[in-house]
C-alpha positions, 0 to 999 in steps of 0.5 A: 166238670160242672154238675149237670143241669136239672133237665136232660136233652130229652126233657128239654125237647119234650117240654116244648110239646107238653105245655098242656096245649096241643100245637097243631089244631086242624083249621076250621076250614077242614071241618067245613062239611061237618059244622065248622062254626059248631066245632070252633065253639066246641073247641073254645068250650073244652079249652076254657072249661074242659069238664063242662065242654066235654059233656057238651061235646059228647052230647053233640056227638049223640046229636050227630056231630060226627067226626068234628064232634069226635075231634072236639072230644079228643081235644077236651080229653087232652085239656082235661089231662087225660092224655092216654084217652085223648091219644086213643081218641085221636087215633080212632079219629084218624082211622075213621078219616080214611076218605079225608085229605091227607093233611087232615089225617096227618093232623089227627095222627100228630095230635095223637102223638103229642098226646102220647108224649104228654102221657110219657109214652114216647114209643107210641108217640113215635108210631103216630108221628111215623104214620103222619109223616107217611102222609106228609113227608115234608112237614117240619112240625111233624119232623120236630115232633118226631124228634121229641119222641126220639129224644125222649127215648135217648135216640139222639142221632135219629132226632138230629137227623129229623131236625136237620131235615126240618131246618132244611125245610124251614130255616127260620124255625128257631125251635128246631135249632134249639132242640137240635142243640139240646140233642147235641148237648146230650151227646156232649158235643157242646160247641155244636150245641151252643152254636145251634142254640145261639142260632135259635136265639138270634131268630127268637131272642126271647125264647125261654126254652132257648135261654134255658138250654143256653144256660145249661150248655154254658154251665157245662162249659164252665161259664157259671155267670153266663148260665146264671144270667140265662136262667134268671131271664127264663124266670122273667120271661116265662114264670109259672112254666116248666122252663122256669121251674127247671131254671129255678132248680138249676139256679139253686144248684148253682148257688150251692156253696159246696158245688165245685166246678 
């Protein structure tokens, strides 16, 4: 058997959400009653300069910025890589938004879950995703995010179930196919895994995560040359990313002279 690729299925799933930028940001319109223009500026500031932006966000909160300022502080903590602090802020924000629309509360819980994933606490992440899905049961993004948390805990079958549902709701989501393929790989169902990843790459041919995962599966199926081509392509498409780093490790292993198929 070929040696296993550098990243396991849980890591592949998690990597998509741990690229140091929150996937789901509530639209400015959702903060219309609480200073949406100021909120937009605040978010831009904490993302461009987390340290200074956070100080401005905290000052805005003291000045009466309310929930919009709290949200900006939470995003700033995430951008500053204080993922645990960000998660707790997002959870507090969701609790304070009892009278807000369900979609906005679900967004805050989703961001809390993403923050716990980045903090390597998949169990707490799943709890927040569960709560978000109780508010927005048919949200493909939430289902995919929960699948990441489940896979990080090696609960691959429940992850696949969430991804099945996400694909049924949003059949054009390349990432859902790729992540499901990753979970199937972890279960050693390589033909299913490859089929899903191929579907994802058909929808999004330049997906670095898809190419990384296809390389992983090809290597496990004995196609070393195909794996090498995919991993090299990852480095070309997405240098200086977690996917490129994993591809490099895999290429180094592939090029080890004493490695046996």
